[in-house]
C-alpha positions in Angstrom: 99.8 101.2 106.3 103.4 102.0 105.5 104.0 102.8 101.8 107.7 103.9 102.0 110.1 101.2 101.0 113.9 101.2 100.4 116.1 99.7 97.8 119.8 99.3 98.3 121.6 100.1 95.0 124.9 100.9 93.3 125.6 104.5 92.2 125.1 103.4 88.6 121.7 101.9 89.4 120.7 105.0 91.4 121.4 107.2 88.5 119.4 105.0 86.1 116.4 105.1 88.5 116.6 108.9 88.8 117.2 109.5 85.1 114.5 107.1 83.9 112.1 107.7 86.8 111.5 103.9 86.8 112.3 100.8 88.7 113.7 97.7 87.1 111.9 94.4 87.9 114.0 91.2 87.9 113.5 87.9 86.1 113.5 85.3 88.8 116.1 83.4 86.8 118.5 86.3 87.4 118.1 86.5 91.2 121.4 86.8 93.0 120.5 83.7 95.0 120.4 80.8 92.5 118.3 78.8 94.9 115.6 81.4 95.1 112.4 80.0 93.4 114.0 76.7 92.4 111.8 73.8 91.7 111.4 72.2 95.2 111.5 68.4 95.0 108.2 66.6 95.2 107.6 62.8 95.5 104.3 61.2 94.9 103.1 59.3 98.0 101.2 56.0 97.7 99.3 56.8 100.9 98.3 60.2 99.4 97.1 58.6 96.2 95.0 56.0 98.2 93.5 58.7 100.4 92.6 61.0 97.5 91.2 58.1 95.5 88.8 57.2 98.4 87.8 60.8 98.7 87.1 60.9 94.9 84.9 57.8 95.2 83.0 59.4 98.1 82.4 62.6 96.2 81.2 60.7 93.1 78.8 58.6 95.3 80.5 55.3 94.3 80.2 52.5 96.8 83.6 50.7 96.6 82.3 47.6 98.3 79.8 47.1 95.5 82.5 46.8 92.8 83.5 43.3 91.9 87.1 42.4 92.1 87.6 45.7 93.9 91.2 44.9 95.0 92.4 44.3 91.4 90.4 47.3 90.1 91.8 49.7 92.8 95.4 48.5 92.2 95.0 49.1 88.5 93.5 52.5 89.2 96.3 53.5 91.5 98.9 52.5 88.9 97.0 54.5 86.3 96.8 57.5 88.7 100.5 57.3 89.5 101.5 57.2 85.9 99.3 60.1 84.9 100.4 62.3 87.8 104.0 61.6 87.0 103.4 63.0 83.5 101.7 66.1 85.1 104.6 66.7 87.5 107.2 66.1 84.9 105.6 68.7 82.7 105.8 71.2 85.5 109.3 70.2 86.4 110.6 70.4 82.9 109.0 73.8 82.2 109.8 75.3 85.6 112.2 77.9 84.4 109.8 78.9 81.6 107.0 79.2 84.1 108.8 81.4 86.6 110.3 83.6 83.9 106.9 84.8 82.9 107.0 86.9 86.1 109.1 89.9 87.2 109.8 90.7 90.8 110.8 94.0 92.5 112.6 93.4 95.8 112.6 96.2 98.5 112.8 96.4 102.3 111.3 98.6 105.0 114.7 99.2 106.6 117.5 101.6 105.4 119.9 100.9 108.3 120.8 97.3 107.6 124.6 97.2 107.6 124.8 93.8 105.9 122.6 95.0 103.1 124.7 98.1 102.7 127.7 95.8 102.3 126.0 93.3 99.9 123.9 95.5 97.7 125.3 99.0 97.9 128.9 98.5 96.8 130.3 98.0 100.3 128.7 101.3 101.5 129.9 103.2 98.4 126.4 103.1 96.9 123.1 104.4 98.2 119.6 103.6 99.4 116.6 105.2 97.6 113.3 105.5 99.4 110.2 105.2 97.3 106.6 105.9 98.4 104.4 103.3 96.7 101.1 105.0 97.6 100.8 105.8 93.9 99.8 102.2 93.4 96.1 101.9 94.1 95.7 98.1 93.9 98.8 96.7 95.5 101.9 97.4 97.6 105.1 95.4 98.2 104.3 92.6 100.6 106.6 91.1 103.2 107.8 87.7 102.1 107.2 84.6 104.4 110.4 82.9 105.5 109.9 79.2 105.4 110.9 76.2 103.3 109.8 76.4 99.7 108.7 72.8 99.9 106.1 73.3 102.5 104.1 75.8 100.4 104.7 73.9 97.2 103.5 70.6 98.7 100.3 72.2 99.8 99.6 73.6 96.3 100.6 70.4 94.5 98.6 68.3 96.9 95.5 70.3 96.0 96.1 69.9 92.3 96.7 66.2 92.7 93.3 65.9 94.4 91.7 67.6 91.4 93.5 65.4 89.0 92.7 62.1 90.9 89.0 63.1 91.0 89.0 63.6 87.2 90.8 60.3 86.6 88.5 58.3 88.9 85.4 59.9 87.3 86.5 59.1 83.8 87.5 55.6 84.7 84.2 54.6 86.3 81.6 56.6 84.3 83.3 56.5 80.9 83.5 60.2 80.6 86.6 61.8 79.2 89.0 63.4 81.7 89.1 67.2 81.4 92.1 67.5 83.6 95.2 67.3 81.5 98.9 68.0 82.1 98.2 71.4 80.6 95.4 72.0 83.2 97.9 70.9 85.9 100.6 73.3 84.6 98.1 76.2 84.2 96.8 75.8 87.7 100.3 75.7 89.2 101.1 78.8 87.1 98.0 80.6 88.4 99.3 80.1 92.0 102.9 80.9 91.0 102.7 84.6 92.0 102.2 83.6 95.6 105.3 81.4 95.3 107.5 84.4 94.9 106.6 85.6 98.4 108.5 82.7 100.1 112.2 82.8 101.0 114.5 80.6 103.0 115.1 81.5 106.6 118.7 82.4 105.9 117.5 85.7 104.4 115.2 86.8 107.2 117.5 89.6 108.2 116.6 91.5 105.0 112.9 91.9 105.8 112.3 91.7 102.1 109.1 92.9 100.5 108.2 92.0 97.0 106.0 93.3 94.2 105.2 90.7 91.5 103.9 91.3 88.1 103.7 89.3 84.9 106.4 90.2 82.4 104.0 91.3 79.8 102.9 94.2 82.0 106.3 95.8 81.7 108.3 97.4 78.9 111.9 96.3 79.1 111.2 95.1 82.6 110.9 98.8 83.7 108.0 100.2 85.8 107.6 103.9 85.6 107.2 105.8 88.9 106.0 109.4 89.6 108.8 111.8 90.4 107.0 112.7 93.6 107.3 109.1 94.8 111.1 109.5 95.2 111.2 110.6 98.9 114.7 109.8 100.1 118.2 109.3 98.8 120.7 108.0 101.4 124.4 108.0 100.5 126.7 105.4 102.0 129.5 105.9 104.5 132.0 105.4 101.7 130.2 107.3 98.9 132.6 109.8 97.4 131.6 113.3 98.3 131.7 114.7 94.8 129.5 111.8 93.6 127.0 112.5 96.4 126.9 116.2 95.6 126.3 115.6 91.9 123.5 113.1 92.4 121.9 115.3 95.2 121.5 118.1 92.6 119.9 115.6 90.2 117.5 114.3 92.9 116.5 117.8 94.0 115.8 118.8 90.3 113.5 115.8 90.0 111.7 116.3 93.3 112.4 119.5 95.3 111.1 117.9 98.5 113.3 114.8 98.4 115.2 114.2 101.6 118.9 113.7 101.3 121.1 111.9 103.9 124.6 110.7 104.4 125.2 107.5 106.4 127.9 107.9 109.1 129.5 105.8 111.8 128.1 106.6 115.1 129.4 104.9 118.3 129.9 101.7 116.3 126.4 101.8 114.7 125.1 103.3 111.5 123.5 106.8 111.7 122.3 109.3 109.2 123.0 113.0 108.8 120.5 115.0 106.7 122.1 117.0 103.9 120.6 120.5 103.6 120.5 122.8 100.6 
């Protein structure tokens, strides 16, 4: 499995990584794409409530046909379910920014030759790309994001939580027990699944081949994750990086890890190429 990933950075950021031997993780609220990880709209479906209610009755062993005035009872139950679920959803919707800001995300890629990314993230080719070997992480590696609509994933997760909530409401309604599924339960379960949510991006960004590493904010100090000096495997300077700047940083990189590979991006027959810098 590949463990070498690249991050496109400005010269200032590159120096911070080398000096601090650490990588900065980002609060999702600070992503450069303000639509990344937004709350995807969700509407309760009457058909879905009816289907989940029937399934709940079945799981509880309740024979609907044996209940007197069933039509009126069911209509009242559906209204109750709808109202309670709206409370649950509103709590998640209102606290969405608070929920996602409990996580921090590192974004990297497995490609160092993406001209668009050099333009967007590396100061129009005046910056650099740093190659980090993440094999020092024993339990996880950056994972490739899935490019699809947020709503598709979110709907699947919310549908599952709605089934749980409806089952609890139906049970408490017909056996007199108290419902143990509250808006806090709903929010907590959505929160537990939230880490997976960060691995979805819109198709517009597919060209980046982005990989992400997601941690809870409490696991970091000042949003920084320390890395071993030996994990810094490559530094690639852009086509437009000033030569004196490249020389100065190359000395720093070699002092940190003597085996680091240094490259300079060049124009080669209309494409991007790389020349290794020796010494």
